[in-house]
PDB file as gemmi writes it, atoms N, CA and C in Angstrom:
CRYST1    1.000    1.000    1.000  90.00  90.00  90.00 P 1                      
ATOM      1  N   UNK A   1     -19.727 -11.510 -10.455  1.00  0.00           N  
ATOM      2  CA  UNK A   1     -19.400 -11.019  -9.222  1.00  0.00           C  
ATOM      3  C   UNK A   1     -17.663 -10.694  -9.429  1.00  0.00           C  
ATOM      4  N   UNK A   2     -17.706  -9.398  -9.283  1.00  0.00           N  
ATOM      5  CA  UNK A   2     -16.084  -9.103  -9.690  1.00  0.00           C  
ATOM      6  C   UNK A   2     -15.125 -10.137  -8.911  1.00  0.00           C  
ATOM      7  N   UNK A   3     -14.046  -9.650  -9.521  1.00  0.00           N  
ATOM      8  CA  UNK A   3     -12.859 -10.707  -8.756  1.00  0.00           C  
ATOM      9  C   UNK A   3     -11.705  -9.564  -8.266  1.00  0.00           C  
ATOM     10  N   UNK A   4     -11.264  -9.809  -7.270  1.00  0.00           N  
ATOM     11  CA  UNK A   4     -10.497  -8.937  -6.395  1.00  0.00           C  
ATOM     12  C   UNK A   4      -8.932  -9.832  -6.635  1.00  0.00           C  
ATOM     13  N   UNK A   5      -8.058  -9.304  -6.894  1.00  0.00           N  
ATOM     14  CA  UNK A   5      -6.782  -9.446  -6.520  1.00  0.00           C  
ATOM     15  C   UNK A   5      -6.512  -9.319  -5.463  1.00  0.00           C  
ATOM     16  N   UNK A   6      -5.455 -10.361  -4.387  1.00  0.00           N  
ATOM     17  CA  UNK A   6      -5.235 -10.208  -3.140  1.00  0.00           C  
ATOM     18  C   UNK A   6      -3.649  -9.927  -2.804  1.00  0.00           C  
ATOM     19  N   UNK A   7      -3.342  -8.532  -2.054  1.00  0.00           N  
ATOM     20  CA  UNK A   7      -1.742  -8.249  -1.671  1.00  0.00           C  
ATOM     21  C   UNK A   7      -1.588  -8.652  -0.346  1.00  0.00           C  
ATOM     22  N   UNK A   8      -1.004  -9.507  -0.075  1.00  0.00           N  
ATOM     23  CA  UNK A   8      -0.220  -9.467   1.528  1.00  0.00           C  
ATOM     24  C   UNK A   8       0.762  -8.770   1.424  1.00  0.00           C  
ATOM     25  N   UNK A   9       0.761  -8.294   3.095  1.00  0.00           N  
ATOM     26  CA  UNK A   9       1.401  -7.608   3.239  1.00  0.00           C  
ATOM     27  C   UNK A   9       3.075  -8.054   3.477  1.00  0.00           C  
ATOM     28  N   UNK A  10       3.980  -8.314   3.074  1.00  0.00           N  
ATOM     29  CA  UNK A  10       5.011  -8.674   4.229  1.00  0.00           C  
ATOM     30  C   UNK A  10       5.024  -8.292   5.359  1.00  0.00           C  
ATOM     31  N   UNK A  11       6.320  -9.303   6.305  1.00  0.00           N  
ATOM     32  CA  UNK A  11       5.904  -9.380   7.563  1.00  0.00           C  
ATOM     33  C   UNK A  11       6.817  -8.061   8.004  1.00  0.00           C  
ATOM     34  N   UNK A  12       7.601  -7.977   7.794  1.00  0.00           N  
ATOM     35  CA  UNK A  12       8.263  -6.330   8.153  1.00  0.00           C  
ATOM     36  C   UNK A  12       7.992  -5.215   8.542  1.00  0.00           C  
ATOM     37  N   UNK A  13       7.564  -4.842   7.068  1.00  0.00           N  
ATOM     38  CA  UNK A  13       6.404  -3.724   7.125  1.00  0.00           C  
ATOM     39  C   UNK A  13       4.556  -3.997   7.673  1.00  0.00           C  
ATOM     40  N   UNK A  14       4.676  -5.150   7.757  1.00  0.00           N  
ATOM     41  CA  UNK A  14       3.360  -5.279   8.841  1.00  0.00           C  
ATOM     42  C   UNK A  14       3.535  -4.834  10.465  1.00  0.00           C  
ATOM     43  N   UNK A  15       4.696  -4.919  10.633  1.00  0.00           N  
ATOM     44  CA  UNK A  15       4.890  -4.743  12.201  1.00  0.00           C  
ATOM     45  C   UNK A  15       5.017  -3.399  12.353  1.00  0.00           C  
ATOM     46  N   UNK A  16       5.498  -2.512  11.449  1.00  0.00           N  
ATOM     47  CA  UNK A  16       5.454  -0.581  11.166  1.00  0.00           C  
ATOM     48  C   UNK A  16       3.964  -0.671  10.885  1.00  0.00           C  
ATOM     49  N   UNK A  17       3.190  -1.424  10.379  1.00  0.00           N  
ATOM     50  CA  UNK A  17       1.630  -0.950  10.204  1.00  0.00           C  
ATOM     51  C   UNK A  17       0.856  -1.197  10.936  1.00  0.00           C  
ATOM     52  N   UNK A  18       0.928  -2.101  12.135  1.00  0.00           N  
ATOM     53  CA  UNK A  18       0.331  -2.606  13.224  1.00  0.00           C  
ATOM     54  C   UNK A  18       0.181  -1.453  13.918  1.00  0.00           C  
ATOM     55  N   UNK A  19       1.561  -0.943  14.879  1.00  0.00           N  
ATOM     56  CA  UNK A  19       1.696  -0.252  15.894  1.00  0.00           C  
ATOM     57  C   UNK A  19       2.183   1.378  15.104  1.00  0.00           C  
ATOM     58  N   UNK A  20       1.703   1.874  13.830  1.00  0.00           N  
ATOM     59  CA  UNK A  20       1.473   3.049  13.573  1.00  0.00           C  
ATOM     60  C   UNK A  20       0.157   3.608  13.951  1.00  0.00           C  
ATOM     61  N   UNK A  21      -0.212   5.095  13.856  1.00  0.00           N  
ATOM     62  CA  UNK A  21      -1.259   5.609  14.866  1.00  0.00           C  
ATOM     63  C   UNK A  21      -2.306   5.447  13.876  1.00  0.00           C  
ATOM     64  N   UNK A  22      -3.167   4.861  14.163  1.00  0.00           N  
ATOM     65  CA  UNK A  22      -4.318   5.336  12.935  1.00  0.00           C  
ATOM     66  C   UNK A  22      -4.349   6.643  12.359  1.00  0.00           C  
ATOM     67  N   UNK A  23      -4.760   6.863  10.886  1.00  0.00           N  
ATOM     68  CA  UNK A  23      -4.890   7.784  10.076  1.00  0.00           C  
ATOM     69  C   UNK A  23      -6.218   7.249   9.371  1.00  0.00           C  
ATOM     70  N   UNK A  24      -6.994   8.116   9.242  1.00  0.00           N  
ATOM     71  CA  UNK A  24      -8.557   8.279   8.665  1.00  0.00           C  
ATOM     72  C   UNK A  24      -7.663   9.038   6.788  1.00  0.00           C  
ATOM     73  N   UNK A  25      -8.684   8.243   6.179  1.00  0.00           N  
ATOM     74  CA  UNK A  25      -8.651   8.892   5.001  1.00  0.00           C  
ATOM     75  C   UNK A  25      -7.502   7.515   3.905  1.00  0.00           C  
ATOM     76  N   UNK A  26      -8.202   8.179   2.478  1.00  0.00           N  
ATOM     77  CA  UNK A  26      -6.917   7.199   1.865  1.00  0.00           C  
ATOM     78  C   UNK A  26      -5.365   7.041   2.506  1.00  0.00           C  
ATOM     79  N   UNK A  27      -4.758   5.720   2.024  1.00  0.00           N  
ATOM     80  CA  UNK A  27      -3.828   5.383   2.629  1.00  0.00           C  
ATOM     81  C   UNK A  27      -2.837   5.055   1.122  1.00  0.00           C  
ATOM     82  N   UNK A  28      -1.309   5.902   1.460  1.00  0.00           N  
ATOM     83  CA  UNK A  28      -0.344   5.268   0.232  1.00  0.00           C  
ATOM     84  C   UNK A  28       0.030   4.409   0.596  1.00  0.00           C  
ATOM     85  N   UNK A  29       0.408   2.976  -0.305  1.00  0.00           N  
ATOM     86  CA  UNK A  29       0.814   1.871   0.134  1.00  0.00           C  
ATOM     87  C   UNK A  29       2.217   1.511  -0.762  1.00  0.00           C  
ATOM     88  N   UNK A  30       3.076   1.197  -0.523  1.00  0.00           N  
ATOM     89  CA  UNK A  30       4.176   0.823  -1.696  1.00  0.00           C  
ATOM     90  C   UNK A  30       3.948  -0.694  -2.386  1.00  0.00           C  
ATOM     91  N   UNK A  31       4.428  -0.650  -3.066  1.00  0.00           N  
ATOM     92  CA  UNK A  31       4.273  -2.220  -3.888  1.00  0.00           C  
ATOM     93  C   UNK A  31       5.158  -3.225  -2.939  1.00  0.00           C  
ATOM     94  N   UNK A  32       6.181  -2.228  -3.388  1.00  0.00           N  
ATOM     95  CA  UNK A  32       7.880  -3.640  -2.800  1.00  0.00           C  
ATOM     96  C   UNK A  32       7.139  -3.969  -1.164  1.00  0.00           C  
ATOM     97  N   UNK A  33       6.516  -3.701  -0.452  1.00  0.00           N  
ATOM     98  CA  UNK A  33       5.967  -4.180   0.609  1.00  0.00           C  
ATOM     99  C   UNK A  33       4.769  -4.875   0.946  1.00  0.00           C  
ATOM    100  N   UNK A  34       4.402  -5.602  -0.362  1.00  0.00           N  
ATOM    101  CA  UNK A  34       3.602  -6.551  -0.272  1.00  0.00           C  
ATOM    102  C   UNK A  34       4.035  -7.489  -1.494  1.00  0.00           C  
ATOM    103  N   UNK A  35       3.184  -8.992  -1.728  1.00  0.00           N  
ATOM    104  CA  UNK A  35       3.462  -9.738  -2.264  1.00  0.00           C  
ATOM    105  C   UNK A  35       2.521 -10.545  -2.724  1.00  0.00           C  
ATOM    106  N   UNK A  36       2.213 -11.419  -3.972  1.00  0.00           N  
ATOM    107  CA  UNK A  36       1.062 -11.316  -4.452  1.00  0.00           C  
ATOM    108  C   UNK A  36       0.334 -12.374  -3.537  1.00  0.00           C  
ATOM    109  N   UNK A  37      -1.477 -12.680  -3.503  1.00  0.00           N  
ATOM    110  CA  UNK A  37      -1.545 -13.502  -2.536  1.00  0.00           C  
ATOM    111  C   UNK A  37      -3.072 -14.489  -3.481  1.00  0.00           C  
ATOM    112  N   UNK A  38      -2.677 -14.075  -4.901  1.00  0.00           N  
ATOM    113  CA  UNK A  38      -3.922 -14.798  -5.544  1.00  0.00           C  
ATOM    114  C   UNK A  38      -5.488 -13.705  -5.699  1.00  0.00           C  
ATOM    115  N   UNK A  39      -6.267 -14.469  -6.265  1.00  0.00           N  
ATOM    116  CA  UNK A  39      -7.353 -13.990  -6.175  1.00  0.00           C  
ATOM    117  C   UNK A  39      -8.686 -14.703  -5.663  1.00  0.00           C  
ATOM    118  N   UNK A  40      -9.979 -13.265  -5.468  1.00  0.00           N  
ATOM    119  CA  UNK A  40     -10.893 -14.158  -4.851  1.00  0.00           C  
ATOM    120  C   UNK A  40     -12.127 -13.173  -5.802  1.00  0.00           C  
ATOM    121  N   UNK A  41     -12.967 -13.698  -5.729  1.00  0.00           N  
ATOM    122  CA  UNK A  41     -14.251 -13.530  -6.377  1.00  0.00           C  
ATOM    123  C   UNK A  41     -15.159 -13.560  -5.560  1.00  0.00           C  
ATOM    124  N   UNK A  42     -16.004 -12.640  -5.338  1.00  0.00           N  
ATOM    125  CA  UNK A  42     -16.854 -11.880  -4.320  1.00  0.00           C  
ATOM    126  C   UNK A  42     -17.513 -10.610  -4.696  1.00  0.00           C  
ATOM    127  N   UNK A  43     -18.765 -10.164  -3.448  1.00  0.00           N  
ATOM    128  CA  UNK A  43     -19.578  -8.976  -4.085  1.00  0.00           C  
ATOM    129  C   UNK A  43     -18.624  -8.010  -3.023  1.00  0.00           C  
ATOM    130  N   UNK A  44     -18.273  -7.849  -2.250  1.00  0.00           N  
ATOM    131  CA  UNK A  44     -17.602  -6.833  -1.791  1.00  0.00           C  
ATOM    132  C   UNK A  44     -16.502  -6.996  -0.978  1.00  0.00           C  
ATOM    133  N   UNK A  45     -15.492  -6.018  -0.945  1.00  0.00           N  
ATOM    134  CA  UNK A  45     -14.110  -6.398   0.005  1.00  0.00           C  
ATOM    135  C   UNK A  45     -14.577  -6.844   1.427  1.00  0.00           C  
ATOM    136  N   UNK A  46     -15.960  -6.499   1.929  1.00  0.00           N  
ATOM    137  CA  UNK A  46     -16.146  -7.241   3.172  1.00  0.00           C  
ATOM    138  C   UNK A  46     -16.543  -8.504   2.908  1.00  0.00           C  
ATOM    139  N   UNK A  47     -16.957  -9.074   2.092  1.00  0.00           N  
ATOM    140  CA  UNK A  47     -18.011 -10.426   1.529  1.00  0.00           C  
ATOM    141  C   UNK A  47     -15.957 -11.450   0.893  1.00  0.00           C  
ATOM    142  N   UNK A  48     -15.324 -10.815   0.103  1.00  0.00           N  
ATOM    143  CA  UNK A  48     -13.946 -11.214   0.280  1.00  0.00           C  
ATOM    144  C   UNK A  48     -13.218 -11.768   1.403  1.00  0.00           C  
ATOM    145  N   UNK A  49     -13.210 -10.762   2.421  1.00  0.00           N  
ATOM    146  CA  UNK A  49     -12.564 -10.800   3.628  1.00  0.00           C  
ATOM    147  C   UNK A  49     -13.426 -11.843   4.468  1.00  0.00           C  
ATOM    148  N   UNK A  50     -14.593 -12.457   4.143  1.00  0.00           N  
ATOM    149  CA  UNK A  50     -15.685 -13.105   4.686  1.00  0.00           C  
ATOM    150  C   UNK A  50     -14.950 -14.754   4.292  1.00  0.00           C  
ATOM    151  N   UNK A  51     -15.270 -14.727   2.770  1.00  0.00           N  
ATOM    152  CA  UNK A  51     -14.398 -15.792   2.453  1.00  0.00           C  
ATOM    153  C   UNK A  51     -13.318 -16.661   2.114  1.00  0.00           C  
ATOM    154  N   UNK A  52     -12.333 -15.318   2.407  1.00  0.00           N  
ATOM    155  CA  UNK A  52     -10.935 -15.955   2.738  1.00  0.00           C  
ATOM    156  C   UNK A  52     -10.878 -16.448   4.256  1.00  0.00           C  
ATOM    157  N   UNK A  53     -11.458 -15.743   5.098  1.00  0.00           N  
ATOM    158  CA  UNK A  53     -11.766 -16.135   6.697  1.00  0.00           C  
ATOM    159  C   UNK A  53     -12.196 -18.146   6.321  1.00  0.00           C  
ATOM    160  N   UNK A  54     -12.829 -17.986   5.530  1.00  0.00           N  
ATOM    161  CA  UNK A  54     -14.133 -19.729   5.624  1.00  0.00           C  
ATOM    162  C   UNK A  54     -13.049 -20.584   5.031  1.00  0.00           C  
ATOM    163  N   UNK A  55     -11.992 -19.775   4.089  1.00  0.00           N  
ATOM    164  CA  UNK A  55     -11.125 -20.682   3.327  1.00  0.00           C  
ATOM    165  C   UNK A  55     -10.000 -21.202   3.999  1.00  0.00           C  
ATOM    166  N   UNK A  56      -9.894 -20.232   5.263  1.00  0.00           N  
ATOM    167  CA  UNK A  56      -8.537 -20.517   5.895  1.00  0.00           C  
ATOM    168  C   UNK A  56      -7.051 -20.006   5.941  1.00  0.00           C  
ATOM    169  N   UNK A  57      -7.732 -18.563   5.279  1.00  0.00           N  
ATOM    170  CA  UNK A  57      -6.342 -17.820   4.616  1.00  0.00           C  
ATOM    171  C   UNK A  57      -7.086 -16.597   4.786  1.00  0.00           C  
ATOM    172  N   UNK A  58      -7.255 -16.552   5.880  1.00  0.00           N  
ATOM    173  CA  UNK A  58      -7.799 -15.174   6.237  1.00  0.00           C  
ATOM    174  C   UNK A  58      -6.799 -13.488   6.010  1.00  0.00           C  
ATOM    175  N   UNK A  59      -7.536 -12.621   6.093  1.00  0.00           N  
ATOM    176  CA  UNK A  59      -6.805 -11.181   5.508  1.00  0.00           C  
ATOM    177  C   UNK A  59      -6.365 -10.686   7.041  1.00  0.00           C  
ATOM    178  N   UNK A  60      -4.816  -9.891   6.913  1.00  0.00           N  
ATOM    179  CA  UNK A  60      -4.488  -9.360   8.031  1.00  0.00           C  
ATOM    180  C   UNK A  60      -4.564  -8.307   7.805  1.00  0.00           C  
ATOM    181  N   UNK A  61      -4.311  -7.306   9.012  1.00  0.00           N  
ATOM    182  CA  UNK A  61      -4.198  -6.129   9.157  1.00  0.00           C  
ATOM    183  C   UNK A  61      -3.192  -5.460   8.128  1.00  0.00           C  
ATOM    184  N   UNK A  62      -3.698  -4.579   6.765  1.00  0.00           N  
ATOM    185  CA  UNK A  62      -2.113  -4.159   6.400  1.00  0.00           C  
ATOM    186  C   UNK A  62      -2.283  -4.835   4.453  1.00  0.00           C  
ATOM    187  N   UNK A  63      -3.391  -5.791   4.562  1.00  0.00           N  
ATOM    188  CA  UNK A  63      -3.063  -6.414   3.481  1.00  0.00           C  
ATOM    189  C   UNK A  63      -4.437  -5.707   2.615  1.00  0.00           C  
ATOM    190  N   UNK A  64      -4.106  -5.651   1.306  1.00  0.00           N  
ATOM    191  CA  UNK A  64      -5.327  -4.907   0.182  1.00  0.00           C  
ATOM    192  C   UNK A  64      -5.882  -5.672  -1.120  1.00  0.00           C  
ATOM    193  N   UNK A  65      -6.967  -5.278  -1.227  1.00  0.00           N  
ATOM    194  CA  UNK A  65      -7.831  -5.764  -2.372  1.00  0.00           C  
ATOM    195  C   UNK A  65      -7.699  -5.130  -3.351  1.00  0.00           C  
ATOM    196  N   UNK A  66      -7.433  -5.245  -4.500  1.00  0.00           N  
ATOM    197  CA  UNK A  66      -7.618  -4.746  -5.784  1.00  0.00           C  
ATOM    198  C   UNK A  66      -8.839  -5.032  -6.733  1.00  0.00           C  
ATOM    199  N   UNK A  67      -9.155  -4.272  -6.964  1.00  0.00           N  
ATOM    200  CA  UNK A  67     -10.785  -4.346  -7.961  1.00  0.00           C  
ATOM    201  C   UNK A  67      -9.969  -4.502  -9.695  1.00  0.00           C  
ATOM    202  N   UNK A  68     -10.563  -5.151 -10.110  1.00  0.00           N  
ATOM    203  CA  UNK A  68     -10.389  -5.014 -11.861  1.00  0.00           C  
ATOM    204  C   UNK A  68      -9.990  -3.502 -12.074  1.00  0.00           C  
ATOM    205  N   UNK A  69     -10.910  -3.048 -11.606  1.00  0.00           N  
ATOM    206  CA  UNK A  69     -10.703  -1.354 -12.472  1.00  0.00           C  
ATOM    207  C   UNK A  69      -9.302  -1.156 -11.797  1.00  0.00           C  
ATOM    208  N   UNK A  70      -8.656  -1.379 -10.629  1.00  0.00           N  
ATOM    209  CA  UNK A  70      -7.521  -1.133  -9.974  1.00  0.00           C  
ATOM    210  C   UNK A  70      -7.753  -0.469  -8.916  1.00  0.00           C  
ATOM    211  N   UNK A  71      -8.884  -0.111  -8.583  1.00  0.00           N  
ATOM    212  CA  UNK A  71      -9.054   1.033  -7.293  1.00  0.00           C  
ATOM    213  C   UNK A  71      -8.544   0.016  -6.341  1.00  0.00           C  
ATOM    214  N   UNK A  72      -7.768   0.523  -5.199  1.00  0.00           N  
ATOM    215  CA  UNK A  72      -7.046  -0.231  -3.631  1.00  0.00           C  
ATOM    216  C   UNK A  72      -7.905  -0.077  -2.990  1.00  0.00           C  
ATOM    217  N   UNK A  73      -8.183  -0.812  -1.564  1.00  0.00           N  
ATOM    218  CA  UNK A  73      -8.778  -0.908  -0.295  1.00  0.00           C  
ATOM    219  C   UNK A  73      -7.374  -1.931   0.523  1.00  0.00           C  
ATOM    220  N   UNK A  74      -7.696  -0.686   1.404  1.00  0.00           N  
ATOM    221  CA  UNK A  74      -6.609  -1.312   2.656  1.00  0.00           C  
ATOM    222  C   UNK A  74      -7.461  -1.885   3.914  1.00  0.00           C  
ATOM    223  N   UNK A  75      -7.022  -3.399   4.558  1.00  0.00           N  
ATOM    224  CA  UNK A  75      -7.268  -3.950   5.318  1.00  0.00           C  
ATOM    225  C   UNK A  75      -7.505  -2.784   6.866  1.00  0.00           C  
ATOM    226  N   UNK A  76      -7.982  -2.701   7.420  1.00  0.00           N  
ATOM    227  CA  UNK A  76      -7.308  -1.777   8.688  1.00  0.00           C  
ATOM    228  C   UNK A  76      -8.002  -2.500   9.847  1.00  0.00           C  
ATOM    229  N   UNK A  77      -7.974  -2.546  10.850  1.00  0.00           N  
ATOM    230  CA  UNK A  77      -8.741  -2.342  11.967  1.00  0.00           C  
ATOM    231  C   UNK A  77     -10.187  -1.854  12.242  1.00  0.00           C  
ATOM    232  N   UNK A  78     -10.401  -1.127  11.465  1.00  0.00           N  
ATOM    233  CA  UNK A  78     -11.647  -0.391  11.651  1.00  0.00           C  
ATOM    234  C   UNK A  78     -12.705  -0.942  10.471  1.00  0.00           C  
ATOM    235  N   UNK A  79     -11.777  -1.815   9.509  1.00  0.00           N  
ATOM    236  CA  UNK A  79     -12.838  -1.794   8.183  1.00  0.00           C  
ATOM    237  C   UNK A  79     -11.548  -1.788   7.272  1.00  0.00           C  
ATOM    238  N   UNK A  80     -12.507  -1.616   6.102  1.00  0.00           N  
ATOM    239  CA  UNK A  80     -11.504  -1.257   4.694  1.00  0.00           C  
ATOM    240  C   UNK A  80     -11.666   0.097   5.019  1.00  0.00           C  
ATOM    241  N   UNK A  81     -10.737   1.089   3.918  1.00  0.00           N  
ATOM    242  CA  UNK A  81     -10.354   2.094   3.250  1.00  0.00           C  
ATOM    243  C   UNK A  81      -9.806   2.020   2.167  1.00  0.00           C  
ATOM    244  N   UNK A  82     -10.260   2.898   1.524  1.00  0.00           N  
ATOM    245  CA  UNK A  82      -9.406   3.898   0.130  1.00  0.00           C  
ATOM    246  C   UNK A  82      -7.887   3.780   0.103  1.00  0.00           C  
ATOM    247  N   UNK A  83      -7.028   3.159  -0.578  1.00  0.00           N  
ATOM    248  CA  UNK A  83      -5.259   3.053  -0.402  1.00  0.00           C  
ATOM    249  C   UNK A  83      -5.294   3.401  -2.213  1.00  0.00           C  
ATOM    250  N   UNK A  84      -4.013   4.210  -2.238  1.00  0.00           N  
ATOM    251  CA  UNK A  84      -3.679   4.097  -3.734  1.00  0.00           C  
ATOM    252  C   UNK A  84      -2.269   3.739  -3.466  1.00  0.00           C  
ATOM    253  N   UNK A  85      -1.536   3.331  -4.436  1.00  0.00           N  
ATOM    254  CA  UNK A  85      -0.089   2.913  -5.005  1.00  0.00           C  
ATOM    255  C   UNK A  85       1.000   4.491  -4.165  1.00  0.00           C  
ATOM    256  N   UNK A  86       1.734   4.197  -3.764  1.00  0.00           N  
ATOM    257  CA  UNK A  86       2.324   5.194  -3.997  1.00  0.00           C  
ATOM    258  C   UNK A  86       3.893   5.701  -5.808  1.00  0.00           C  
ATOM    259  N   UNK A  87       3.262   6.339  -5.455  1.00  0.00           N  
ATOM    260  CA  UNK A  87       3.814   6.418  -6.876  1.00  0.00           C  
ATOM    261  C   UNK A  87       5.333   7.890  -6.942  1.00  0.00           C  
ATOM    262  N   UNK A  88       6.575   7.045  -6.930  1.00  0.00           N  
ATOM    263  CA  UNK A  88       7.842   8.090  -6.791  1.00  0.00           C  
ATOM    264  C   UNK A  88       7.673   9.376  -7.659  1.00  0.00           C  
ATOM    265  N   UNK A  89       8.337  11.177  -7.167  1.00  0.00           N  
ATOM    266  CA  UNK A  89       7.927  11.954  -8.415  1.00  0.00           C  
ATOM    267  C   UNK A  89       9.294  11.723  -9.538  1.00  0.00           C  
ATOM    268  N   UNK A  90       9.102  11.793 -10.498  1.00  0.00           N  
ATOM    269  CA  UNK A  90      10.075  11.557 -11.758  1.00  0.00           C  
ATOM    270  C   UNK A  90      10.731  12.931 -11.599  1.00  0.00           C  
ATOM    271  N   UNK A  91      12.207  12.338 -11.533  1.00  0.00           N  
ATOM    272  CA  UNK A  91      13.405  13.580 -11.689  1.00  0.00           C  
ATOM    273  C   UNK A  91      13.208  14.004 -13.228  1.00  0.00           C  
ATOM    274  N   UNK A  92      13.020  14.773 -13.732  1.00  0.00           N  
ATOM    275  CA  UNK A  92      13.361  16.252 -14.827  1.00  0.00           C  
ATOM    276  C   UNK A  92      15.232  15.451 -15.653  1.00  0.00           C  
ATOM    277  N   UNK A  93      15.883  15.635 -15.068  1.00  0.00           N  
ATOM    278  CA  UNK A  93      16.669  15.311 -15.499  1.00  0.00           C  
ATOM    279  C   UNK A  93      17.640  16.867 -15.920  1.00  0.00           C  
ATOM    280  N   UNK A  94      17.203  17.729 -15.791  1.00  0.00           N  
ATOM    281  CA  UNK A  94      17.196  19.097 -16.296  1.00  0.00           C  
ATOM    282  C   UNK A  94      17.700  19.864 -15.130  1.00  0.00           C  
ATOM    283  N   UNK A  95      17.793  19.579 -13.960  1.00  0.00           N  
ATOM    284  CA  UNK A  95      18.266  20.266 -12.755  1.00  0.00           C  
ATOM    285  C   UNK A  95      19.152  20.679 -12.565  1.00  0.00           C  
ATOM    286  N   UNK A  96      19.423  22.241 -12.228  1.00  0.00           N  
ATOM    287  CA  UNK A  96      20.658  22.189 -12.317  1.00  0.00           C  
ATOM    288  C   UNK A  96      22.113  21.953 -11.340  1.00  0.00           C  
ATOM    289  N   UNK A  97      23.229  21.637 -11.524  1.00  0.00           N  
ATOM    290  CA  UNK A  97      23.742  21.219 -10.555  1.00  0.00           C  
ATOM    291  C   UNK A  97      24.096  22.067  -9.349  1.00  0.00           C  
ATOM    292  N   UNK A  98      24.166  21.544  -8.136  1.00  0.00           N  
ATOM    293  CA  UNK A  98      24.227  22.720  -7.207  1.00  0.00           C  
ATOM    294  C   UNK A  98      25.629  23.199  -7.345  1.00  0.00           C  
ATOM    295  N   UNK A  99      25.558  24.280  -6.793  1.00  0.00           N  
ATOM    296  CA  UNK A  99      26.591  25.226  -6.955  1.00  0.00           C  
ATOM    297  C   UNK A  99      28.173  25.092  -5.667  1.00  0.00           C  
ATOM    298  N   UNK A 100      29.413  25.132  -6.118  1.00  0.00           N  
ATOM    299  CA  UNK A 100      30.388  24.948  -5.029  1.00  0.00           C  
ATOM    300  C   UNK A 100      30.111  25.723  -4.417  1.00  0.00           C  
ATOM    301  N   UNK A 101      30.302  25.437  -2.924  1.00  0.00           N  
ATOM    302  CA  UNK A 101      30.262  26.244  -2.066  1.00  0.00           C  
ATOM    303  C   UNK A 101      32.005  27.392  -1.813  1.00  0.00           C  
ATOM    304  N   UNK A 102      31.513  28.715  -1.561  1.00  0.00           N  
ATOM    305  CA  UNK A 102      32.435  29.828  -1.476  1.00  0.00           C  
ATOM    306  C   UNK A 102      33.774  29.241  -0.769  1.00  0.00           C  
ATOM    307  N   UNK A 103      34.878  29.419  -1.653  1.00  0.00           N  
ATOM    308  CA  UNK A 103      36.423  29.254  -0.121  1.00  0.00           C  
ATOM    309  C   UNK A 103      36.406  30.926   0.544  1.00  0.00           C  
ATOM    310  N   UNK A 104      37.244  30.368   1.396  1.00  0.00           N  
ATOM    311  CA  UNK A 104      37.563  30.987   1.691  1.00  0.00           C  
ATOM    312  C   UNK A 104      38.768  32.312   1.008  1.00  0.00           C  
ATOM    313  N   UNK A 105      38.881  33.031   0.994  1.00  0.00           N  
ATOM    314  CA  UNK A 105      40.237  33.362   0.797  1.00  0.00           C  
ATOM    315  C   UNK A 105      41.148  34.767   1.907  1.00  0.00           C  
ATOM    316  N   UNK A 106      42.516  34.143   1.569  1.00  0.00           N  
ATOM    317  CA  UNK A 106      43.506  34.225   2.843  1.00  0.00           C  
ATOM    318  C   UNK A 106      44.122  35.296   1.909  1.00  0.00           C  
ATOM    319  N   UNK A 107      44.603  36.323   2.757  1.00  0.00           N  
ATOM    320  CA  UNK A 107      45.533  37.528   2.398  1.00  0.00           C  
ATOM    321  C   UNK A 107      46.662  37.354   2.899  1.00  0.00           C  
TER     322      UNK A 107                                                      
END                                                                             
């Protein structure tokens, strides 16, 4: 049986997530919005959901399950949907500095 890593959404971001409009498709999640929630062995994300509920530590909307291969799925009102970690764009450091504004010349 596969092992799932559980990521529990922190309460402040959960409130924003709960009231945001539902968007179909893959979600992008930020690691800073989550805290470790342990692991569970299950056949699928729905099996993990049921097992956690039966153990008295149910999943909530916004919580994420991560497979052994690193694939993420997020718990939404409609079930589970695929997700990915947010990766910020790396700055190259070779960007040109901004040009100073032109100053008016008085005659």
